C-alpha positions in Angstrom: 132.4 127.8 54.8 131.2 127.9 58.4 131.9 125.1 60.8 129.4 122.7 62.5 129.0 121.9 66.2 127.0 119.1 67.7 125.5 120.0 71.1 123.9 117.6 73.5 121.2 118.4 76.1 121.3 117.9 79.8 118.9 117.4 82.6 115.5 119.0 82.1 115.1 117.9 78.5 113.6 114.5 79.4 110.1 113.4 78.5 108.3 110.1 78.3 108.5 108.8 74.7 112.0 110.2 74.0 113.9 108.0 71.6 110.9 105.8 70.9 110.3 106.9 67.3 114.0 106.5 66.4 114.1 103.0 68.1 111.1 101.9 66.1 112.5 103.2 62.8 116.2 102.6 63.0 118.0 99.4 64.1 121.0 101.5 65.3 118.8 103.4 67.7 117.1 100.3 69.0 120.4 98.6 69.6 121.6 101.6 71.5 118.8 101.3 74.0 119.4 97.6 74.2 123.0 98.3 75.0 122.0 100.7 77.8 119.6 98.1 79.2 122.4 95.5 79.3 124.9 98.0 80.8 122.5 98.8 83.7 120.8 95.5 84.1 117.4 97.2 83.9 114.9 98.3 81.3 115.9 101.9 80.9 114.4 101.7 77.4 110.9 101.1 78.7 111.3 104.1 81.1 112.4 106.3 78.3 109.6 105.2 76.0 106.7 104.8 78.4 107.6 106.6 81.7 106.2 107.0 84.3 107.3 110.7 84.2 107.8 110.8 88.0 110.3 107.9 87.8 112.0 109.4 84.7 112.5 112.7 86.6 114.6 111.0 89.3 118.1 112.2 88.5 119.7 108.7 88.7 117.3 107.7 85.9 117.2 111.0 84.0 120.9 111.1 83.4 121.4 107.7 81.7 118.1 108.2 79.9 119.1 111.4 78.3 122.5 110.1 77.5 121.1 107.0 75.8 118.5 109.0 73.8 121.2 111.4 72.7 123.7 108.7 71.6 120.9 106.8 69.8 120.1 110.0 67.8 123.8 110.7 67.1 124.3 107.2 65.7 121.3 107.6 63.4 122.5 111.0 62.3 126.0 109.6 61.4 124.6 106.6 59.6 121.9 108.4 57.7 123.5 111.7 56.8 127.3 111.3 57.2 127.4 114.6 59.0 130.4 115.3 61.2 131.1 118.1 63.7 134.2 120.3 64.0 133.4 120.9 67.7 131.2 119.3 70.3 129.7 120.4 73.6 127.1 119.3 76.0 125.2 121.1 78.8 126.2 119.4 82.2 125.3 115.8 81.7 125.4 116.4 77.9 129.2 116.7 78.1 129.2 112.9 78.6 127.2 112.5 75.4 129.8 114.7 73.6 132.7 112.6 75.0 131.0 109.4 73.8 130.6 111.0 70.4 134.3 111.8 70.0 135.3 108.3 71.1 136.8 109.3 74.5 134.4 107.2 76.6 132.8 103.9 75.7 129.0 104.2 75.6 128.3 101.4 78.1 130.8 102.8 80.6 129.3 106.3 80.2 125.8 105.0 81.0 127.0 103.3 84.1 129.0 106.4 85.1 126.1 108.9 84.7 123.8 106.5 86.6 126.3 106.7 89.5 126.7 110.5 89.0 123.0 111.1 89.3 122.8 108.9 92.4 125.8 110.7 94.0 124.3 114.2 93.2 121.0 113.3 94.7 122.5 111.8 97.8 124.8 114.8 98.4 122.0 117.0 99.7 118.8 115.8 101.3 115.6 116.6 99.4 114.3 120.0 100.5 117.7 121.3 101.8 118.8 122.7 98.5 117.2 124.6 95.6 117.9 126.2 92.2 116.3 129.3 90.7 116.4 131.0 87.3 117.2 134.8 87.4 116.3 136.6 84.1 117.8 139.9 83.1 120.7 139.9 85.5 124.3 140.8 84.7 126.8 138.3 86.2 128.5 140.9 88.4 125.2 142.1 89.8 124.0 138.6 90.5 127.2 137.8 92.3 126.4 140.7 94.6 122.8 139.4 95.1 124.2 135.9 96.0 126.7 137.4 98.5 123.9 139.4 100.2 121.6 136.4 100.3 124.1 133.9 101.6 124.0 134.8 105.3 126.4 131.9 106.1 124.8 129.5 103.7 125.7 128.6 100.1 124.2 130.3 97.1 126.1 130.9 93.8 125.6 131.0 90.0 125.2 127.5 88.6 124.5 127.9 84.9 125.4 130.8 82.7 122.9 129.8 80.0 122.6 132.8 77.8 122.8 136.6 78.0 120.3 137.5 80.7 119.6 134.0 81.8 121.5 132.7 84.8 120.6 129.9 87.2 121.7 129.9 90.9 122.0 127.0 93.3 122.6 126.4 97.0 120.7 126.1 100.3 117.0 126.6 99.9 116.8 129.5 102.3 119.6 131.3 100.6 118.2 130.7 97.2 114.8 132.1 98.3 116.5 135.1 99.8 118.3 135.7 96.5 115.0 135.6 94.6 113.5 138.2 96.9 116.6 140.5 96.6 116.6 140.0 92.8 112.9 141.0 92.6 113.5 144.0 94.8 116.2 145.1 92.3 113.8 145.0 89.4 115.0 141.9 87.6 112.5 140.6 85.0 111.9 137.3 86.6 113.2 135.2 89.4 111.7 131.8 90.1 112.4 128.4 91.7 113.1 125.5 89.4 111.5 122.0 89.8 114.8 120.2 90.5 115.6 117.5 93.1 119.1 118.8 94.1 121.2 122.0 93.9 123.5 121.1 91.0 126.7 122.9 90.2 127.5 124.5 93.5 129.8 123.6 96.4 127.1 121.6 98.1 127.9 118.9 95.5 131.4 118.4 96.8 130.6 114.9 98.3 129.2 113.9 94.9 132.3 115.1 93.1 134.6 113.1 95.4 132.6 109.9 94.9 132.5 110.5 91.1 136.3 110.9 91.0 136.7 107.4 92.4 134.3 106.0 89.7 136.1 107.9 86.9 139.5 106.3 87.9 138.0 103.0 86.7 136.8 104.4 83.3 139.1 104.2 80.3 139.6 107.5 78.5 140.7 107.4 74.9 142.0 110.1 72.6 139.3 112.6 71.4 138.6 112.6 67.7 137.4 116.2 67.9 137.7 118.8 70.6 135.0 119.1 73.2 134.2 122.6 74.5 134.0 122.0 78.3 131.5 123.4 80.8 134.1 124.3 83.3 136.3 126.4 81.0 134.2 127.3 78.0 137.3 126.3 75.9 138.0 123.4 73.6 139.8 120.4 75.1 141.5 117.8 73.0 143.6 116.3 75.7 142.3 112.9 77.0 144.5 113.3 80.1 142.4 116.2 81.3 139.0 114.6 80.8 138.6 113.1 84.3 139.7 116.3 86.1 137.3 118.4 84.0 134.3 116.1 84.7 135.0 116.0 88.4 135.3 119.8 88.6 132.1 120.2 86.5 130.0 118.8 89.4 130.5 121.8 91.6 131.5 124.5 89.0 129.0 126.6 87.1 128.2 125.6 83.6 129.6 128.2 81.2 127.2 127.5 78.4 126.9 131.0 77.1 130.7 131.3 77.0 131.0 127.9 75.3 128.6 129.0 72.5 130.4 132.3 72.0 133.8 130.5 71.9 132.5 128.1 69.2 131.2 131.1 67.2 134.6 132.8 67.5 136.2 129.5 66.1 134.0 129.8 63.0 130.9 127.7 64.0 127.8 128.9 62.2 125.7 125.8 62.5 124.7 124.2 65.8 122.9 120.8 65.7 121.3 119.8 69.0 121.2 116.0 69.2 118.9 114.4 71.7 115.6 115.0 73.4 114.1 118.5 73.2 115.5 121.8 71.8 116.3 123.8 74.9 119.9 124.3 73.8 118.8 125.5 70.4 116.9 128.3 72.0 119.8 129.3 74.2 122.2 129.3 71.2 119.9 131.8 69.5 120.3 134.2 72.4 124.1 133.8 72.5 124.7 133.7 68.7 121.8 135.3 66.9 123.1 134.7 63.4 123.8 131.0 63.9 121.7 128.3 62.2 120.2 125.9 64.7 118.7 122.5 64.1 117.7 119.7 66.5 117.4 115.9 65.9 115.3 113.8 68.3 113.0 111.8 66.0 112.4 110.8 62.3 110.7 114.2 61.5 113.5 116.3 62.8 116.1 114.0 61.2 114.5 114.8 57.8 115.0 118.5 58.5 118.8 118.0 58.2 118.3 117.7 54.5 
């Protein structure tokens, strides 16, 4: 019998109204949003349910919002279905949701930590100085050459290895734009800027990583009930002593999502359940593991699909 993985979305999956249906229909979900409000001392729940979208898109709000919506959905899944996972993983921010799910980090502490993480990442690079772009159809080795040619003394490097043929780059805006032009000249299918507020997962995030390290020193890390496949290594980690180090490294290191999915497949995972807003990761999984079953849970309707 194949194994099951729970996977948790990261930034970019947010939308006004996320989590509202579950909060209206399940006490556990409603209490999760109330817990987040109490942890932050603000009405994060209202922002999730009603927007406005511009405010929800601010990374200091997006990160705790997605975490809360994901944990609310997870708690409902556990209570209503009894489903458990053999492995867990999350895309960037989603790794915090996975760590909450395995009992490594208390939910309230995680909400406060990712609020700080989002603030630090935004403040690390002034708006307009950095950029990110998706390059489709490129092999990693070729894209590394493109980035090296485009850098010209600035930073530009792969930030997300999302699926075969889909890689995101990040760095200084000028260098990212040069990489786009070089990629197009080499005949790649598509190269386009992404609507993000900072160049995540590159060396420009070093100040954010240093500040986050100080915050994580104050967070209690408990033993993991199940392994979490980490962004930094694309390998399962079950050692609570490594959690802080991996989360700090994650800020500047590329997200090895494609490798993480392939590793879970090698370990016998045949069913991936995306828990939280949207189904971006389900689409990426289908490109990395074509034979895998994918499901997502973000509201009452998708919960029923779990059968």
